[in-house]
GUTIVEX-166691 format. One record per residue (C-alpha): residue in three letters; y, z, x. Coordinates in steps of 0.25 Angstrom, whole numbers, plus 5000, padded with zeros to 4 digits. Layout:
alaYZX/...
// end
This chain:
unk508649484606/unk508049444593/unk509149494586/unk510349434593/unk510549284584/unk510549384571/unk511449484577/unk512249354583/unk512249304567/unk512649444561/unk513749444571/unk514249314565/unk514149354550/unk515449374542/unk514849514538/unk514749534551/unk516249494553/unk516849584540/unk515949704545/unk516649704559/unk518149674552/unk517949794544/unk517449864557/unk518749834563/unk519449894552/unk518650014551/unk518150034563/unk516950094558/unk515850004548/unk514650074538/unk513649984538/unk512450024529/unk511249974522/unk510449904535/unk509249974544/unk509249994558/unk508949824561/unk510049764555/unk510949894559/unk510649834572/unk511149694567/unk512249704564/unk512749824572/unk512649714584/unk513249614575/unk514349674572/unk514449734588/unk514249584594/unk515149514585/unk516349594590/unk515849584604/unk515449744604/unk514749844610/unk513549914602/unk513350064602/unk512250114589/unk512150264587/unk510850314581/unk510250454575/unk509250454585/unk508350414598/unk507550324588/unk508550254582/unk509250234593/unk507950174599/unk507650074586/unk509250034587/unk509050004602/unk507649914601/unk508749844591/unk509749814599/unk509049764610/unk508749654601/unk510249624594/unk510949524606/unk511649654613/unk511649614630/unk511249764632/unk510649874623/unk510550034628/unk510050154621/unk510750274627/unk509850384623/unk510350514620/unk509650654621/unk509550754609/unk509650864617/unk510750964616/unk511850924627/unk511951074632/unk510551084636/unk510451114652/unk509651004653/unk509650864654/unk509350744645/unk508250654652/unk508550574664/unk508150454655/unk509050484645/unk510250504655/unk510050394663/unk509750304648/unk511150334647/unk511550324661/unk511150184660/unk511950124645/unk513150224650/unk513150144664/unk513050024655/unk514150044644/unk515050084659/unk514649944666/unk514949884654/unk516349914652/unk516649874664/unk516349734664/unk517549634663/unk517749494658/unk517349534644/unk515949514649/unk515249654644/unk513749624639/unk513649684626/unk512949824624/unk512249904612/unk512150034614/unk511150144606/unk511150294604/unk511150414596/unk512250504590/unk512150584602/unk512650474613/unk514050504604/unk513850654609/unk514750684621/unk513650694630/unk514350594644/unk515350604653/unk516450514650/unk516250374654/unk517550394665/unk516550504672/unk515450444672/unk515750294676/unk516450354691/unk514850404692/unk514450254689/unk514250164699/unk514350024698/unk513749944708/unk514049804710/unk513449704720/unk514549654732/unk515149784730/unk515449884741/unk514950024743/unk514750114754/unk513150114755/unk513250264758/unk514250304747/unk513350224738/unk512150324741/unk512950464740/unk513750394725/unk512250384720/unk511750524725/unk512950574717/unk512450494705/unk511250574705/unk510450484711/unk509250514722/unk508950464734/unk507350414737/unk506550324743/unk506150254732/unk506850214721/unk506050214708/unk506850274697/unk507950304691/unk508950394699/unk508550374714/unk509050274725/unk508550244739/unk509150164751/unk508650084761/unk509750054771/unk510749934763/unk509849934750/unk509850044739/unk508950074729/unk509350134715/unk508750174703/unk510050184692/unk509850284680/unk510750184672/unk509950074674/unk508250014671/unk507949984687/unk508550014700/unk509149924709/unk509249894724/unk510549894730/unk510849814742/unk512149844753/unk512649734762/unk513649844771/unk514449914759/unk514249794748/unk513149804738/unk512449664740/unk511449654731/unk510949744718/unk509549714713/unk508649784705/unk507249814708/unk505949874702/unk505850014706/unk504149984703/unk503949874714/unk505549904721/unk505749774721/unk507049734718/unk507349614709/unk507849464710/unk508949474703/unk510249544707/unk511249624698/unk512449644700/unk512849774698/unk512249924692/unk512950054687/unk512250174694/unk512450304686/unk512450454690/unk510750494687/unk511450574677/unk512650634670/unk512550774680/unk513450704692/unk514550664683/unk514750804675/unk514650874689/unk515650784693/unk516750804683/unk516150974683/unk516251004697/unk517751034697/unk517751104685/unk517751264684/unk516851274675/unk515951204685/unk516051304694/unk515551404684/unk514651304678/unk513851264691/unk513751424696/unk513051444684/unk512251324685/unk511551344699/unk511451494693/unk510451434685/unk509951294694/unk510651224685/unk511351164695/unk510851124708/unk512151084716/unk513551024711/unk513250924722/unk511750884716/unk512050854703/unk510850914697/unk511450994683/unk510351004672/unk511050974660/unk512450914664/unk512650884651/unk513050994645/unk514151034654/unk514850884649/unk516050964643/unk516151054656/unk516250924665/unk517150824654/unk518350854643/unk517550734633/unk516150734636/unk515850564633/unk514950484622/unk514150354625/unk515550334614/unk516450344628/unk515550254637/unk515750114625/unk516350014627/unk517550014618/unk517049864611/unk515549944606/unk515249964592/unk514550094587/unk513550084577/unk513250224570/unk511550204566/unk511350284553/unk512750364552/unk512050494544/unk510750494553/unk511650504567/unk512450614562/unk511350694556/unk510750674567/unk511850694578/unk512450834570/unk510850894572/unk510950874588/unk512450934588/unk511851044580/unk510851064591/unk511951034602/unk513051124595/unk511851244596/unk511551214610/unk513051224615/unk513351354605/unk512251424615/unk513351414626/unk512851374639/unk511451464640/unk510951514651/unk512051484659/unk513151584661/unk514451504662/unk515451624657/unk516451574647/unk516151424651/unk515751354637/unk515051214638/unk516051124629/unk515251054617/unk514850904621/unk514150894608/unk514850824595/unk514650804580/unk514250664576/unk515650654567/unk516350684581/unk515550584590/unk515950484579/unk517350494580/unk517250474594/unk516950334587/unk518350304583/unk518450194597/unk517250124591/unk517050034581/unk515750084572/unk514750034563/unk513750134554/unk512450084551/unk511750134540/unk510350104533/unk510650174520/unk511650104512/unk512750194506/unk513850154495/unk515050154501/unk514950174513/unk515150044522/unk514449914523/unk513149904515/unk512449784522/unk511349804512/unk510149774522/unk508849774514/unk507349754520/unk506449644518/unk505749644507/unk504349604511/unk502949684516/unk502249624530/unk501549524531/unk501849454516/unk502349344523/unk502449264511/unk503449354503/unk504249364519/unk504549224517/unk504849224502/unk505949324506/unk506249254518/unk506549124508/unk507349184498/unk508249264509/unk508349104514/unk508649074502/unk509949184501/unk510449114515/unk509949244524/unk509849224538/unk508249254540/unk507749324553/unk506449344558/unk506249434570/unk504749434575/unk503849484587/unk503049324582/unk504149254576/unk503249124577/unk502249174567/unk503349264558/unk503949114558/unk502649034554/unk502349174543/unk503349114534/unk503448964536/unk502048984530/unk502749054519/unk503848944518/unk504949014523/unk505348914536/unk505649004549/unk506048974563/unk505749044577/unk507049064587/unk506249094601/unk507749124605/unk508549234598/unk509849184606/unk509649024601/unk510749054591/unk510948904587/unk509548894583/unk509649004575/unk510848984568/unk510348844564/unk509048894557/unk509949004551/unk510848914544/unk509648834539/unk509248974533/unk507848974541/unk507249124546/unk507549124561/unk506149214568/unk506749274582/unk505649344590/unk505749494593/unk504749584601/unk505549704604/unk505349844598/unk506249884589/unk505849914575/unk506349794565/unk506649784550/unk506849664544/unk508049664533/unk508949594523/unk510349604526/unk510949524514/unk512349564519/unk512149484532/unk511249404524/unk510249424534/unk508649454534/unk507749494546/unk506249484545/unk505549574556/unk503949594559/unk503949704551/unk504149624538/unk503149514543/unk502249584550/unk502349734548/unk502549754562/unk503449894567/unk503949904580/unk502949984589/unk504050044599/unk504750184594/unk505950204596/unk506750284605/unk507350294619/unk506850234632/unk507750194643/unk507650054648/unk507150054664/unk505950024673/unk505250144677/unk504750164692/unk503250124693/unk503250174707/unk503750304701/unk502450334695/unk501650444702/unk500850384713/unk499650474714/unk499250424729/unk500650444737/unk500250524748/unk501050654752/unk500850724766/unk499750824763/unk498950754754/unk497450734751/unk497050584753/unk495650534753/unk495150404761/unk494250334756/unk493250324770/unk493550484773/unk493950564763/unk495050674760/unk496050684768/unk497550744771/unk498750644769/unk499550684782/unk500750554783/unk500950404785/unk501050374801/unk501450244808/unk500350214820/unk500650114831/unk499150084836/unk498849944845/unk500449894842/unk500049914828/unk500949994819/unk500450044807/unk500650164794/unk499450274795/unk499150374784/unk498750494791/unk497650594784/unk497250694790/unk495450744788/unk494650864791/unk494350784806/unk495650704809/unk496750634806/unk496450484798/unk497650374799/unk497550264789/unk498150144790/unk499250154777/unk498849994772/unk497650084771/unk498150184763/unk497450134750/unk495950204756/unk496750344754/unk497150404740/unk497750544736/unk496650654734/unk496450724721/unk495550784716/unk495250884704/unk495251024708/unk496551084718/unk495851124730/unk496151044743/unk494950934746/unk494450954761/unk494750844771/unk493750764776/unk493250734788/unk493350594792/unk491950584800/unk490850614794/unk490250574779/unk490650704769/unk491650594763/unk490850484763/unk489650574756/unk490650624747/unk491150494743/unk489550434742/unk489250564733/unk490450534723/unk490250384723/unk489050424717/unk489450514706/unk490550404703/unk489550294700/unk488950384690/unk490450424684/unk490550264684/unk489450244673/unk489750354664/unk491350314664/unk491050184660/unk490150214649/unk491150314645/unk492450244647/unk493550304640/unk492850394634/unk493450534633/unk493250634622/unk494650694618/unk494650834620/unk494950934609/unk496151054608/unk495951184605/unk496851234594/unk497951344595/unk498651444587/unk500051394592/unk500551364574/unk500951504573/unk501751514583/unk502351384581/unk502751414565/unk503651534572/unk504351454582/unk504551324571/unk504851394558/unk504651274547/unk503851184556/unk502651124548/unk501451144556/unk499951034558/unk499051084564/unk497851004573/unk496551034581/unk495350974585/unk494551074578/unk494951004563/unk494250914556/unk494750764556/unk495250764542/unk496150894542/unk496550844556/unk496950714552/unk497850774541/unk498650864551/unk498850744559/unk499550674548/unk500350774542/unk500950804556/unk501150644558/unk501850634545/unk502750734548/unk502450834538/unk502150934549/unk503150954563/unk502251004570/unk500750984575/unk499851094581/unk498751044590/unk497851034600/unk497550924609/unk496950834599/unk498250774599/unk498050714612/unk498050584609/unk497950494596/unk499150544589/unk500550454589/unk501550534581/unk502650474582/unk503550584575/unk503050704586/unk504050714597/unk503650834602/unk502250914607/unk502051034612/unk500951074622/unk500451214623/unk499751284636/unk499751134642/unk499351174655/unk497951164650/unk498051024644/unk497450924653/unk498450814659/unk497950694651/unk498050794639/unk499550834641/unk499950664643/unk498950654630/unk499650774623/unk501150734628/unk500950584623/unk500750624609/unk502550644607/unk503450524610/unk502650404603/unk503850374597/unk505350354601/unk505950504601/unk506050614612/unk504750674612/unk504450804619/unk503250864627/unk503251034629/unk502151064637/unk502051224637/unk501251304648/unk501251454653/unk502051464667/unk501751404678/unk501251504683/unk499951514676/unk499751364678/unk498551324686/unk499051214695/unk498351104686/unk499051134676/unk500451144682/unk500051014688/unk499750944674/unk501050994668/unk501950934680/unk500950794678/unk501450794663/unk502750814666/unk502750714678/unk502150594670/unk503050564659/unk503250414659/unk502450314654/unk501250274656/unk500950404665/unk499650434659/unk498850384669/unk499450464680/unk499450594671/unk497750544669/unk497750544685/unk498450664686/unk497450744678/unk496250704684/unk496850754697/unk497550894691/unk496350924680/unk495150864689/unk494250754683/unk493050834681/unk493450854665/unk493250704664/unk492350674674/unk491550804675/unk491450904686/unk490550834696/unk491450704697/unk492750794697/unk492050844710/unk491750704715/unk493150684713/unk493650804721/unk492750744732/unk493450624736/unk494850634726/unk495150574714/unk495850434718/unk494550404728/unk493450474715/unk494350344706/unk494150244716/unk492750274719/unk492550284702/unk493250144699/unk492350094713/unk491150144703/unk491450084689/unk491949954694/unk490649944703/unk489849964690/unk490549864683/unk490349774692/unk491449754702/unk491049614708/unk491949664723/unk491349734735/unk491949854734/unk492749934747/unk493450054747/unk494450004757/unk494849894766/unk495349924779/unk495949834786/unk495849844804/unk496549724809/unk497349754820/unk498749724811/unk500049784811/unk500349804796/unk501149934792/unk502749954785/unk503350004792/unk504350104796/unk505650044796/unk505149954784/unk504950064774/unk505350194782/unk505350284769/unk503650334769/unk503650374756/unk503950224754/unk502950154765/unk501850244760/unk502050174745/unk502250024752/unk501050054759/unk500350114745/unk500749994739/unk500249914749/unk498749964748/unk498849974732/unk499049814730/unk498049734727/unk498449604729/unk499149504737/unk500249484728/unk500349634726/unk500349644742/unk501549524741/unk502449614731/unk502349734739/unk502949634752/unk503949604742/unk504249724737/unk504449774752/unk505349654756/unk506249694745/unk506349814747/unk506149844763/unk506449704770/unk505649594775/unk504149644779/unk503949664792/unk502449624799/unk501749754797/unk502249754783/unk501849614781/unk500549634789/unk500349744780/unk500249674767/unk499449574774/unk498349664776/unk498249734762/unk498149584758/unk496849574767/unk496449724763/unk496549674749/unk495849554748/unk494649644759/unk494449734749/unk494349644739/unk493149564745/unk492549704750/unk493049724764/unk493049874769/unk493649844781/unk494349734790/unk494249764806/unk494149704820/unk493049694828/unk492749654842/unk494249594842/unk493549464838/unk493049474823/unk493549574810/unk492649644802/unk492549644789/unk491849784784/unk491249754769/unk490049844761/unk489749694754/unk488449634757/unk488249494760/unk487949414746/unk489649474744/unk489849414757/unk489349294755/unk490149254741/unk491549304749/unk491149224762/unk490949074752/unk492449094749/unk492749064765/unk493148934770/unk491848874779/unk492748904792/unk492749074790/unk491449094783/unk490849084797/unk491849184802/unk491349284791/unk490049354795/unk489549444787/unk488649564790/unk488349674782/unk489549774780/unk490449674787/unk490949534787/unk491449484801/unk492549384804/unk492349324816/unk493449294825/unk494849354817/unk494849444825/unk495449374837/unk496349324828/unk497849384828/unk497849504816/unk498649454808/unk497849294807/unk496649404805/unk497349454793/unk497749334786/unk496449274791/unk495649384782/unk496649364772/unk496349214769/unk494749234770/unk494749354760/unk495649284750/unk494549174752/unk493549274749/unk494249324737/unk493749224728/unk492349274730/unk492549404724/unk492049374710/unk490949344715/unk490649464727/unk489749564721/unk489549724722/unk489149784733/
// end
């Protein structure tokens, strides 16, 4: 909100009053001679002075992104970026869900804002492109009934609610992770509205909604703060369009043909790809965003000529698409009505609003020239800047310093005889006004991402200085549309998620096949077990020992042979691999992060491309060119002197050309997954929507590995997915290319996960890890420790719960899990609480080097360990004197005398307490 005080000052200016008076008389106003930043300030001042909302129309998404970033700091309670597609409205496919959901988010807020009462409407600013003025939406009267407003205390039959949200397109799932999903557990409903940043948890009491709380999709924990109201929109516009179409004669013709073409599954399913092309059939007058805006909205058209030109190009393409008719659909004489219109026709719809047109270039006899000019200084010339500001101060201009480091900026000016003062709170209007009366420059802190450039606006007697004038700093952000929301981390791929039939590796028994999860009661104690098939029988692994299992992944396609639980074959295999890994670990530490860059080979595409794109300017780059020629080629392309670059994988890394937004990859099936990831990353480095086209032969000619790579590059599209891709690449392609055939064979023998664990252990050992290493700690105390079936009924969620417990690394993480379970499922039952305490003991024991804890002769408890006596002595030194005689060391184990005669929960607590004390000696323990 750094600019809120500046907007406030402008809004109270006599010039603003005069401009508003002219606007009220004429209904529109043309302001020119102002660049981007003062455009936003003046438009906000005009709107806020008269208590209006603001709708800004820009030519492109990039310009809209820049305007949006600035408006966020200008005192608006809510600022929305309304996204639109550049595609023709007659395309037989839907826009990206991110774009559709972003539109739903804005429309829902606009509808909600108009339902406010007692004049308490919040102020809203919306930024969009010219395409938002096109008739691309259902009318508000069709949208509103299918938008569900829920409030705390309202009555809504829970079964009727379930039916309603299914009609809106929400998918019922066991666990809500991303937009468009919902789940139900008794009287608790979780739902992720596509129009919201976070999912919400609704709690019913009878037919009354008792509570509405947001929750974190990552942890599934609900927030302490409750909210009073939410708006549920449909997940797409298809249900609204189908609802309007269902009774029309045209739709009977249309639906029959669409079903033939498999574009419409059923009329009841609400699945209709490219449904917006039928808006003209569904509604007499499809709507634009203008139809959703409150009446008290000021429209601001940014750079009208650019908007006109950009809209004309879009309309020309839309007209061409419309003239082609319905393409392959055989609709007889049925013609799709037009849902595009010229920019002039769009502007004609603005008559109900007051409109201001904003232009940077001053035009004679065409509106009001605000005569903005740049600040005549060079960055780092602080003396010159101070002199300029003193001159403007002497002319009684208001001076504002907008800086990410305001204290430093103030000090630099004061060093050059230009006093200024930093005001930490930009809403401390009283202090700011006092300084302005004395003509003292006011410094405000701004650390946002908007592109800022200072200016002098003599018509408002205003000067603004930014970090660009002080230090030559520019924004590092790239303009464009990114919908505000938080993505569920649980949506990321879990590589260890088990399904019946998956091959698994047990550290002690080798490769087996996962069968099922089952509950068993032994000696009146019930626990969950993971059933694993081996060559000589079934192994049941307690669910709290799930950390000893991992999914088997190898470099080849051949199914592995199951090991026997008896015999020494698995142990011999592990020992052989461990020796090879130790040798590799030494080499890796020497060559860490060293990887030669692959050189591609040139292929003659240029001739074909020249025929396909006549008149385009081409450049060619490949690894056989000498360095100077290659550099010249890249500069030519980067500077825009060539339109198309034909090249090899030499561009795989290190290339950053923001103006490039499209990459075509020939024979994509021949590339490794990491190569495809890097190549895809060469575009989309600016705010422009980017596209990566991967070309490959028909699928029947692809190898399984190639098909898996293409599927993976399509699957992993979210930010931060590079790690998962690298893992998948090693799994698909085999790591022989990276580690050599010998190591690749070792990996096949024990599986990828166990191989990587052993490699990490070997590296830690070489580096001098200070604590004894054990693979895992098995706890065999006579305890009832499990997750009851009536506490978490869903098997996938129960497995996920066990995995979360097994993955926890600290007591704090276990406490967090307990709080999460309590929040989602209710008070923890005794067996579940006992499970968490067992895992706390397991954490301590593993850190201290104990591999197993078990009772002996109903009197003692044995702590099995590979540690030598000197290491034990260091640990035992931290025990209280009365316990030192009870813990007796002998090779391979420590006996805790007399502990087994106590109750099981007392045994557990005594061991937790004792091992907690031993923790203090870990730093002194030696590796054995």
